[in-house]
SEVO-454410 format. One record per residue (C-alpha): x, y, z; residue in one letter. Coordinates in steps of 0.001 Angstrom, whole numbers, plus 500000, padded with zeros to 6 digits. Layout:
residues N
XYZa;...
//
This chain:
residues 552
293298739822193246x;290716738876190582x;291486739631186956x;289216741858184910x;287344740477181912x;289819741957179428x;292819740630181386x;291448737103181680x;290431737102178004x;293819738225176733x;295825735988179067x;293599732960178566x;293852732624174796x;297586732570174173x;300104734804172429x;298528734594168964x;295208735943170255x;296985738651172265x;298767739904169140x;295594739868167044x;293695741681169813x;296224744493170161x;296746744733166391x;293197746055166158x;293931748859168622x;295537752164167742x;298730753436169405x;296814755848171640x;294433753130172825x;297368750866173640x;299000753629175684x;295774754350177549x;295235750658178241x;298747750353179684x;297913752969182325x;294924751021183674x;296847748785186082x;300154747001186522x;298959743772184915x;297821745477181714x;301036747496181637x;302974744233181578x;300743742858178814x;301082745974176653x;304828746029177248x;305049742468175940x;303038743422172862x;305178746495172229x;308351744427172418x;306860742009169891x;305543744551167389x;307760747638167670x;311219746209168271x;313670748524166482x;316672746215166841x;314535743240165843x;313529745122162695x;317161745849161840x;318129742208162456x;316109741302159336x;318679743149157246x;321934743158159242x;323878740509161125x;325240743068163602x;322118745136164210x;323639746912167239x;326614748021165159x;324332749077162293x;322169751238164554x;325236752779166203x;326850753597162852x;323721755109161336x;323166757169164497x;326758758420164531x;326610759429160858x;323097760968161092x;321858758504158476x;318115757965158076x;316339754668157419x;313032755226155657x;310794753993152859x;308210751197152561x;309883748880155084x;309828751505157853x;306278752621157013x;305146749004157386x;307083748713160650x;305073751566162157x;301823750289160662x;302390746794162128x;302209745073158749x;303574741552158976x;304721741420155338x;308082743180155572x;309819741576152586x;310934744943151297x;314306746508150658x;315529748870153368x;316092752429152142x;319008754244153790x;319648757960153222x;323207759160153910x;325233762292153332x;327841761957150591x;330620762833153063x;329863759759155213x;330319757148152472x;333855756320153611x;332335754869156792x;329021753547155469x;330332751527152509x;332943749499154470x;330234748505156938x;327940747273154161x;330849745278152742x;331595743769156157x;327935742688156321x;328318740818153032x;326373743229150820x;327422743548147162x;326717746531144948x;324563745826141897x;324979748595139338x;322193749461136928x;324624751341134677x;327332748950133596x;328758745605134585x;331703745951136940x;330856749518137951x;331463750580141542x;329236752693143742x;332061755193144250x;332477755520140491x;328760756075139969x;328638758727142698x;331723760450141286x;329824760660138012x;326895762350139760x;329259764854141369x;330829765628137992x;327401766211136430x;326166768472139246x;326728772245138821x;329352773645141158x;326935776077142763x;324598773216143630x;327414771286145280x;328336774375147271x;324738775069148261x;324176771496149516x;320487772266149963x;320885773303153587x;319125776664153157x;317686776393149689x;313954776437149059x;314284774135146046x;313167770571146571x;315631769354143944x;318529770429146138x;317319767956148737x;316760765140146243x;318972762066146412x;321394760402144037x;320566756779143469x;319224754563144752x;322249752278144778x;321225748667145286x;323163746384147633x;322241742713147941x;323464739866150107x;321580737140148274x;319867737657144922x;317097735246145934x;316117737200149046x;314694740622148225x;314239741449151907x;318018741272152343x;318459744278150042x;319596747757151019x;318974750773148796x;321384753631149430x;320190757199148778x;323028759758148782x;322278763433149488x;324237766674149850x;322098767938152725x;321354766463156129x;319522763163155461x;316475764060157557x;315852767046155255x;315437764640152356x;312701762840154297x;310946766180154841x;310815766649151043x;308946763391150353x;305589763406148595x;303244763163151573x;303227763054155359x;302438759331155484x;305937758592154165x;307635760598156908x;308366757683159211x;312028756886159695x;314690755435161977x;317471757799163051x;319493758789166130x;318954755385167736x;315142755374167600x;312153755105165273x;310316758383164605x;306924759156163087x;306447762869162396x;302703762647161693x;301432759712163782x;298067761238164660x;297259761828160991x;298795758719159455x;298299756034162103x;295220757209164005x;293072759188161539x;294514757271158539x;295212760393156493x;298310761380154552x;298695764979153402x;300492765717150155x;303363768132150802x;304928768803147419x;306954771973147007x;307368771943143246x;307204769659140240x;309813766913140157x;310553764807137079x;308478761644136941x;311678759709136285x;313011760505139740x;313022757673142252x;310772759601144610x;307922758964142168x;308363755230142803x;307750755899146497x;304645757865145575x;303311755067143370x;303937752486146076x;302317754615148766x;299228755318146637x;298680751557146289x;299517750890149933x;297190753640151163x;294322752303149061x;294838748794150449x;295220749921154080x;292409752469154177x;294604755595154274x;293072758685152649x;295634760712150673x;294657764396150940x;296029766363147989x;294210769669147994x;290766770884148929x;288927773519150846x;288082771199153707x;289916771949156959x;290909768796158833x;291259768638162591x;294300767122164247x;296812768058161536x;300285768399163062x;301088771913161797x;303103774850163113x;306681775257164288x;307781771680164885x;310894769840165990x;311794766180165795x;310840764784169175x;308073767234170018x;304763766228171551x;303256765632168104x;305862763005167172x;305817759344168072x;309177758048169247x;310058754367169672x;313429753944171425x;315797751160170379x;315312749394173727x;311651749578174682x;310942749471178397x;307985751711179238x;304896752307177064x;304933755958178148x;308183756367176230x;305921756659173190x;305490760364173842x;308622761394175746x;311843762390173968x;314281765295173933x;314184767923171190x;315799767478167787x;316113769483164543x;313427772090163851x;311137772278160843x;307934774088159899x;304628772657158694x;302269775076156902x;298821774149155606x;297207775398152387x;295737778436154191x;299242779939154523x;299446780671150802x;302925779122150463x;301837775683149253x;301372774614145660x;297899774469144165x;297811770667144490x;299289770386147997x;297683770525151411x;300915770982153396x;304354772439152926x;307188771209155105x;310736772434155639x;313036774725157587x;311271777409159698x;310921780803158065x;313106780103155035x;310342780223152431x;308957783537153560x;312394785165153714x;313691783806150414x;310546783771148314x;308973787016149509x;311991789241150053x;314609787615147822x;317147787254150626x;320221785191149749x;321270783323152888x;324904782431153333x;325614779516155653x;328855779858157636x;331080776892158353x;330263774798161385x;331643776313164593x;332497773784167290x;333435774950170787x;335259772889173404x;332810770741175398x;334038772135178712x;331615775007179559x;334457776970181162x;336552776878177964x;335913779081174910x;338453777504172539x;336852776552169205x;337853774598166119x;338723777959164541x;341507778362167132x;342948774851167091x;341906771304166102x;339547769686168620x;339361765994169446x;336184763971169893x;335210762188173093x;336611758667172828x;333426757147174251x;330545758668172294x;332168761005169773x;329401763535170392x;331520766164172179x;334802767800171263x;337569768937173603x;340684771042173203x;342689768827175565x;342667766173178244x;342263768699181082x;338962770002179690x;337739766470179039x;338427765450182653x;336808768636183970x;333604768023181984x;333426764255182618x;331236764328185800x;328466765949183738x;329157764466180301x;329341760843181493x;325560760783182044x;324863761509178377x;327901759585177154x;326629756291178576x;323244756697176909x;323981758130173459x;327429756715172728x;327282754365169729x;329271751185169730x;332722752083168453x;333414750970164915x;336490748924164074x;339479751251164190x;342540750832161945x;344677750010164996x;342305747298166254x;344437744441164790x;347397745689166846x;345256745703170000x;343972742194169290x;347491740921168682x;348586742440171982x;345693740635173645x;346682737315172055x;350229737668173342x;349693739326176715x;345995738757177474x;346596735913179922x;349214737986181772x;346868740982181853x;344198738719183343x;346610737508186042x;347621741060186884x;344006742204186737x;343000739632189352x;345280741311191856x;344085744781190865x;340396743912191164x;340568742070194472x;342931744694195857x;340302747347195121x;337392745505196777x;336521744647200373x;336517740856200054x;338192738665202638x;341587738096201030x;342033734737202772x;338770733155201561x;338138732062197947x;335099733918196566x;331927732165195492x;330926732287191831x;328153734769192668x;330644737067194414x;333042736673191493x;330476737726188887x;329294740623191035x;332867741908191334x;333718741683187636x;330431743238186563x;331559746383188399x;335384746291188246x;337704745605185300x;341416745656184615x;342191748621182361x;345316748219180223x;346374751557178750x;348119751330175376x;349992754160173670x;349095754685169997x;351821755738167562x;351321756391163842x;353971755319161370x;354134756308157707x;353047759398155795x;349364758585155397x;346939756675153237x;347891753089152523x;351382753725153937x;350102754668157399x;350571752029160100x;349737751975163781x;351650750622166754x;350398750147170315x;352710749965173328x;351973749167176966x;351823752183179295x;350194751059182542x;347429748923184071x;344964749811186813x;341527748881188161x;338508750876186948x;334775751011187518x;333271749704184300x;330336752123184405x;332785755046184303x;334480753761181146x;331744752360178897x;328572753939177451x;325277752290178315x;324928749981175252x;328452748607175641x;328096748387179421x;325024746173179004x;326848743930176532x;329927743704178770x;327848742649181774x;325984740145179626x;329319738551178678x;330306738432182344x;327013736748183240x;327343734138180470x;330877732932181315x;332226730766184108x;334686732610186378x;335098735567183957x;337780738268184014x;337089741632182359x;339839743579180580x;339529747017178950x;342205747970176425x;342223751773176384x;344150753209173428x;345497756720174098x;347337759067171778x;350240761316172775x;351007764009173682x;347892764659175811x;346825760990176271x;343517761534174445x;341392758369174509x;340988757037170949x;339139753774171630x;338229751261174330x;338152747534173516x;336555745085175962x;337727741493176386x;336251738849178686x;338499735909179537x;337389732807181497x;339438731414184379x;339813727694184956x;337953726565188123x;341194725005189360x;342810728476189293x;340213730033191612x;342178730820194781x;341996733075197787x;342498736700196614x;345684737031198665x;347507734849196121x;346429737073193216x;347632740193195030x;350942738549195918x;351500737565192269x;351201741133190949x;354908742131191108x;355882739095189040x;353352739795186272x;353664743604186136x;356809743686183993x;355519740854181790x;352897743165180273x;355388745417178506x;355366744988174748x;354550746630171411x;352655745518168328x;352102747332165071x;352662747326161355x;348948747334160508x;
//
């Protein structure tokens, strides 16, 4: 089949020309071009992977970009600022610090990760100061009623302002290896909604990149000022404003402050993150049509200057639906109740007010009152669990699991060989080919269940011990969420004669799954035998798996 003129032109001049060609097109034109035929869809997909690669963007700042994205998604953190704006705008110069907005209650998980990545805190206050000490000072200086309010249902922009930024650097010579931490009392995405103008409201959160006003900012090249009230010029948000004013002037973006002109195509009304007016870039781009397809997220409201609720120098006002009109017009004081969490099993009505609930060990997104409800809901929940589950962070008992693997891993592999081949339909008398071997272990793994026991009274005195309970064959896709399943199968594909082991840590008394650790061990080619020998060897290796490790 003959190529069209545009296809032959793009394909005939190399990658550099292809990138320059598509860089001159807008997002909508790229999407429309991808729908022309299969060849152009492949070309646009290649371009999208090159220009809008979320994990590739994060790899500029973090060594473990998968772990970074999973952590920020789990803690509802938001990545925003100049670096993310340039990412959406396809600007090649990305030597900017990455701004990360987090809730103050998540610092115990965010800060250790930054330290593990090699970032060091650089205080602007005093030499030797710590970020925890500086934040404690902010808490002490904040009125009690403001701490209690947390800005969740408060019409004041100041209640959604951030403490900081707190600078973290890996190398003082490389400014693009910097992370600026912004700490808020509200949900981080609400802080983004309080920024100066709509052109700044591009961010990375929940495992994807999100532009709330793509039609205005990226297509029509307009950014609408959305101030709620005056904020001190000394606040850090003014630095964003100054940068964006210069950036907009250089990139041909018109900043609309206030005027009587009514613009078409402004994304106003009752909105939610992920609606048809947003632009969503998933972390793993596969289909150009994913640009406009995403499930619903948090709601917010966008009002233009005609509504009468904006300031005299603002074109838009952005925030929680209906709150301004209720609070400002009628003086209603809204009280926010504590978060109510109900057991994830639809047939169960037990909530966290009745008894403590435990998170799903795979994704952490659902809570259950016990193992029975978790098992009952698994046929439905596993679909979402595989997709949204972040990669599990390092647990305090991980050293005990790794030590168990060092001592008993080879025995678990020997026992797992019998389990896996006993669960398949291979000819037990014929040694498998390497292709058959990889196919088997990409689907089946040996699951070693370890009992978790806590020792000590808590804090630094708390230690964890793991003890062998049982071993059995499992389907890997039933045990791992999608991101970890892909990585597991990649490890299987990259090793010679691999054996997959899952260490599942469960906690008594209801055997709730706390974590799953995957290990891939290679087998020597000389040890590849007919499966019958592996099955016959199982009784001898079964008792050799029993052991305990702890003290960590």
